[in-house]
C-alpha positions as CSV (number, residue, x, y, z in Angstrom):
1,M,68.8,132.1,169.3
2,L,72.0,133.9,168.4
3,L,74.2,130.7,169.0
4,H,71.9,128.8,166.4
5,S,72.3,131.3,164.0
6,L,76.1,131.2,164.2
7,L,76.2,127.5,163.9
8,F,74.1,127.7,160.7
9,L,76.4,130.1,159.3
10,V,79.5,127.9,159.9
11,V,77.7,125.0,158.1
12,L,77.1,127.0,155.1
13,V,80.8,128.3,154.7
14,S,81.9,124.7,155.4
15,M,79.8,123.4,152.5
16,D,81.1,126.1,150.0
17,H,84.6,124.9,150.3
18,F,83.7,121.1,150.2
19,E,85.3,119.4,147.0
20,P,84.0,115.9,146.3
21,A,86.4,113.2,146.1
22,S,87.5,112.4,142.5
23,S,87.0,108.9,141.2
24,T,90.1,109.1,139.0
25,E,93.3,107.3,140.1
26,P,96.2,109.6,141.1
27,G,98.4,110.3,138.0
28,K,95.6,109.7,135.6
29,E,93.7,112.4,133.6
30,E,89.8,112.1,134.0
31,T,88.4,111.2,130.6
32,T,85.0,112.1,129.5
33,Q,83.0,109.9,127.1
34,T,81.4,111.3,124.2
35,S,78.7,109.7,122.1
36,C,79.6,108.4,118.6
37,P,77.5,110.1,115.8
38,E,75.2,107.6,114.3
39,G,76.7,106.0,111.0
40,T,80.1,106.6,112.3
41,N,82.6,103.9,113.2
42,C,84.5,105.7,116.0
43,H,86.7,102.8,116.8
44,V,88.1,102.7,113.3
45,L,88.5,106.6,113.5
46,D,90.3,106.4,116.8
47,K,92.7,103.8,115.4
48,L,93.5,105.9,112.5
49,R,94.2,108.9,114.6
50,N,96.3,106.8,117.0
51,R,98.6,106.0,113.9
52,S,99.5,109.6,113.5
53,K,101.5,109.3,116.7
54,Y,103.9,106.8,115.1
55,V,107.4,108.2,114.1
56,A,108.7,106.2,111.2
57,R,110.1,106.8,107.5
58,S,108.6,103.6,106.0
59,C,105.9,101.2,106.5
60,K,108.7,98.6,107.1
61,E,109.9,100.7,110.2
62,I,106.2,100.9,111.5
63,K,105.6,97.2,111.3
64,E,109.0,96.6,113.0
65,R,108.6,99.2,115.6
66,Y,104.9,99.2,116.5
67,N,104.1,95.8,115.5
68,E,101.3,96.9,112.9
69,Q,99.8,93.9,111.1
70,E,96.8,95.6,109.2
71,D,96.8,97.0,105.5
72,G,95.7,100.6,105.4
73,L,96.6,104.3,105.7
74,Y,99.5,105.4,108.1
75,F,101.4,108.4,108.6
76,L,105.2,108.7,107.7
77,T,107.8,111.2,108.5
78,T,110.6,112.1,106.1
79,A,114.3,112.8,107.3
80,N,113.5,116.5,107.1
81,G,110.3,116.1,109.4
82,L,107.6,116.3,106.9
83,V,104.6,114.3,107.8
84,Y,102.5,112.6,105.1
85,Q,100.0,109.8,104.7
86,T,100.1,106.8,102.5
87,F,99.0,103.2,102.2
88,C,100.9,100.4,103.8
89,D,100.8,96.8,102.6
90,M,101.4,94.9,105.9
91,T,100.7,91.3,104.9
92,T,102.3,90.6,101.4
93,D,105.4,88.4,101.9
94,G,105.9,89.5,105.3
95,G,104.5,93.0,104.9
96,G,106.1,96.4,105.3
97,W,105.6,97.8,101.7
98,T,105.1,101.6,101.4
99,L,103.1,103.0,98.6
100,V,105.3,105.9,97.0
101,A,103.7,106.2,93.5
102,S,100.8,105.5,91.2
103,V,100.7,105.9,87.3
104,H,97.2,106.5,86.1
105,E,96.1,107.3,82.5
106,N,93.2,109.4,82.7
107,N,92.4,109.9,79.1
108,M,94.0,107.6,76.2
109,Y,92.7,110.3,73.8
110,G,94.7,113.0,75.2
111,K,98.4,112.5,74.2
112,C,100.9,114.1,76.5
113,S,98.1,116.4,77.8
114,V,96.6,117.6,81.2
115,G,97.0,114.8,83.6
116,D,100.0,113.0,82.0
117,R,102.4,113.7,84.8
118,W,104.7,110.7,84.2
119,S,105.3,111.9,80.7
120,S,104.5,115.2,79.5
121,Q,101.5,117.7,80.0
122,Q,103.2,119.9,77.2
123,G,102.4,118.1,74.2
124,N,104.9,115.9,72.0
125,N,107.7,118.3,72.0
126,A,111.2,117.7,71.0
127,D,112.4,120.7,73.0
128,V,111.4,119.1,76.2
129,P,112.3,115.5,75.8
130,D,112.2,114.8,79.5
131,G,108.6,116.1,79.8
132,E,107.5,116.8,83.3
133,G,110.7,115.0,84.7
134,N,108.7,113.5,87.6
135,W,110.5,110.2,87.5
136,S,113.8,112.1,88.6
137,N,112.7,115.0,90.7
138,R,111.2,115.8,94.2
139,N,107.7,117.0,92.9
140,T,104.8,115.4,94.6
141,F,101.1,115.3,93.8
142,G,97.8,113.4,94.3
143,S,96.7,111.5,97.5
144,A,97.2,107.9,98.5
145,E,93.4,107.3,98.8
146,S,92.6,108.6,95.4
147,A,95.8,106.5,93.8
148,T,93.5,104.6,91.5
149,S,91.8,107.8,90.3
150,D,94.7,110.0,89.5
151,D,98.5,110.1,89.5
152,F,100.1,110.0,92.8
153,K,103.6,110.6,94.2
154,N,104.7,111.1,97.9
155,P,107.8,112.2,99.4
156,G,108.6,108.6,100.2
157,Y,109.5,108.2,96.4
158,Y,112.7,110.1,97.2
159,D,113.0,110.0,101.0
160,I,113.0,106.3,101.6
161,L,116.0,104.0,100.9
162,A,114.8,100.7,100.1
163,E,115.8,97.3,98.5
164,D,112.9,96.1,96.7
165,M,109.7,97.0,94.9
166,S,106.1,95.7,94.7
167,V,103.7,96.6,91.8
168,W,100.0,96.3,91.6
169,H,97.7,96.9,88.7
170,V,94.4,98.0,90.1
171,P,91.4,98.9,88.2
172,N,90.7,102.6,87.9
173,D,88.5,104.3,90.7
174,F,88.5,101.2,92.9
175,A,88.3,102.1,96.9
176,L,91.4,101.7,98.9
177,E,90.1,98.8,101.0
178,T,89.5,96.7,97.8
179,W,92.8,97.4,95.9
180,K,94.4,93.9,96.8
181,K,91.5,91.8,96.0
182,A,90.6,93.8,92.8
183,A,94.1,93.8,91.4
184,I,94.6,92.0,88.2
185,L,98.3,91.7,88.9
186,R,100.4,91.8,91.9
187,Y,104.2,91.1,92.2
188,H,107.3,92.0,94.0
189,T,111.2,91.5,93.8
190,D,113.4,89.9,96.2
191,S,116.8,90.4,94.8
192,H,117.6,93.7,96.8
193,F,118.4,95.5,93.6
194,L,117.5,99.3,94.7
195,P,120.8,99.9,96.8
196,L,122.7,99.1,93.5
197,Y,120.9,102.4,92.2
198,G,121.1,104.6,95.2
199,G,118.1,103.0,97.1
200,N,115.0,104.5,95.3
201,L,113.5,105.3,91.8
202,L,114.7,108.9,92.0
203,Q,118.4,107.8,92.2
204,L,117.7,105.1,89.6
205,F,116.2,107.4,87.0
206,K,119.0,110.1,87.6
207,Q,121.4,107.4,86.3
208,Y,119.2,106.8,83.4
209,P,118.1,110.3,82.2
210,V,115.9,110.9,79.2
211,R,118.1,112.0,76.3
212,Y,116.6,111.8,73.1
213,N,118.8,110.6,70.2
214,V,121.2,109.2,72.6
215,G,121.7,105.5,72.7
216,T,119.7,102.7,70.7
217,C,117.0,100.3,71.3
218,V,119.4,97.7,72.2
219,N,119.9,99.6,75.3
220,R,116.8,97.9,77.2
221,G,117.8,99.1,80.5
222,P,118.2,97.0,83.7
223,A,115.7,94.3,84.4
224,F,115.0,92.2,87.6
225,A,113.1,89.0,88.2
226,I,109.8,89.1,90.0
227,V,107.9,87.0,92.4
228,Y,104.1,86.9,91.4
229,D,101.8,87.6,94.4
230,K,98.6,87.4,92.2
231,G,98.5,86.4,88.5
232,N,101.3,84.7,86.7
233,S,103.4,85.0,83.4
234,E,100.3,84.0,81.4
235,T,98.4,86.8,83.0
236,V,101.2,89.3,81.8
237,R,101.1,88.0,78.4
238,N,97.4,88.6,78.0
239,L,97.5,92.1,79.1
240,Y,99.3,93.1,76.0
241,G,98.6,92.7,72.3
242,P,99.9,89.6,70.3
243,N,102.6,91.6,68.5
244,P,104.4,92.8,71.7
245,R,104.1,89.5,73.2
246,A,106.7,88.4,70.7
247,E,109.2,91.0,71.8
248,F,109.2,90.3,75.8
249,V,109.5,87.8,78.2
250,P,107.3,87.8,81.4
251,G,108.5,87.6,84.9
252,F,110.6,90.7,85.1
253,I,110.3,94.5,85.7
254,T,112.4,96.7,83.4
255,F,113.6,100.2,83.9
256,R,114.2,102.9,81.0
257,P,114.2,100.8,77.8
258,I,114.6,102.6,74.5
259,N,112.3,102.1,71.6
260,N,113.0,102.1,67.6
261,E,112.9,106.0,67.4
262,R,115.2,106.3,70.5
263,A,112.3,107.5,72.8
264,A,112.5,106.4,76.4
265,M,110.0,104.6,78.3
266,A,110.2,104.4,82.2
267,I,109.1,101.1,83.5
268,C,108.1,97.8,81.7
269,S,105.8,96.1,84.3
270,G,106.1,92.3,84.4
271,A,108.1,92.3,81.3
272,K,111.6,92.3,79.9
273,P,112.4,93.3,76.2
274,V,114.2,90.9,74.5
275,S,113.7,91.4,70.7
276,G,112.3,94.2,68.6
277,C,112.2,97.6,70.0
278,N,108.5,98.5,70.2
279,T,108.4,99.1,73.9
280,E,105.9,101.8,73.9
281,H,103.2,99.2,73.4
282,Y,103.8,97.6,76.9
283,C,105.9,100.0,78.9
284,I,104.4,103.2,81.0
285,G,105.8,106.6,81.5
286,G,108.7,108.1,80.0
287,G,109.7,111.4,78.3
288,G,107.8,114.0,76.4
289,Y,108.8,113.4,72.8
290,F,108.1,110.3,70.7
291,P,109.4,111.3,67.0
292,E,107.4,108.4,65.4
293,N,103.9,109.6,66.1
294,S,102.5,112.1,68.7
295,G,99.9,109.2,69.3
296,Q,102.5,107.4,71.3
297,C,103.0,110.4,73.8
298,G,101.5,109.8,77.2
299,D,101.7,107.9,80.4
300,F,100.4,104.7,78.7
301,P,102.3,105.7,75.5
302,G,101.3,103.4,72.5
303,F,98.7,101.2,74.4
304,D,95.9,102.1,71.9
305,W,98.1,101.9,68.7
306,D,95.6,99.8,66.8
307,R,93.1,102.7,66.9
308,I,95.8,105.3,65.9
309,D,97.7,103.6,63.3
310,R,95.1,101.3,62.3
311,V,97.4,98.2,62.3
312,R,96.0,95.3,64.3
313,G,97.7,93.4,67.1
314,W,99.6,96.4,68.9
315,S,97.1,97.6,71.6
316,A,97.3,96.6,75.0
317,S,94.1,94.9,76.7
318,K,91.2,97.2,78.2
319,E,92.0,95.6,81.3
320,V,95.5,96.8,81.7
321,T,94.8,100.2,80.0
322,E,92.0,101.0,82.5
323,A,94.2,100.1,85.6
324,A,96.4,102.2,87.8
325,V,100.1,101.1,88.3
326,L,100.8,101.3,92.0
327,L,104.4,101.3,93.1
328,F,105.8,100.2,96.5
329,Y,109.1,100.2,98.3
330,R,110.5,97.8,101.0
């Protein structure tokens, strides 16, 4: 009886120290599967989370290094190690385009008021001719996902050294996944012009600062030919009023033109001024002082001039006025 009891105790002790064999292969961590909440696409979320592991300064680097082929949100890292999220166009003309900014007019009735980050939020003020100065500084604001609902500028604007630009005009408030199809105009350059000006818009606009009362409207700024990805020259013409159409030729992107009153604009999207000096009716952004009329001050300066001056033929179309301008590098 005593022998049986001792044998029973030995069996119990042996079972306490028994460890079942692991089904995980040597050198691999055991993974636990969690159920995906109803209504959640976990495959998509996993894919987006995996993108955060990429190390690249531009969408072009991501495409070349990781062979990504899909448009969407990605994470980039600046030279100083700052990580940020932006939209990558991985399909247009070979892909690799990085969204660095968007210009969105939140209120055509508010002239150089709150929200006019690409001109001035301080009113039409001769003492602040550069306005917010965001074309030539390192300030950032907004988010990529809401780039058609508000102004946006990320660190790529000043950190990436690029060769070309792409521009999309996308109706306000459209969801990110619809931007490409919804755009009323899309184009890019292929002349590799950016290295001539330092590699990005920050450096370009530093070479063309806003100095009211300096220069004349014949200083129309550098212009570069574009390649249309959606739309054509007739599309560009129809975005603006009949009077401005007589003053520009489509098929270009122009930087820092000067108007009649020597106020500076930032970008003429799809157009190059060739005669006349009324660039405020078809060019965006610029400084914080428009001497002719405060109604020209804003991110989309004189796009509603017919309403303000009651002279027909100058206003831009509703289609372009109610669309954000998205700026890409490659």
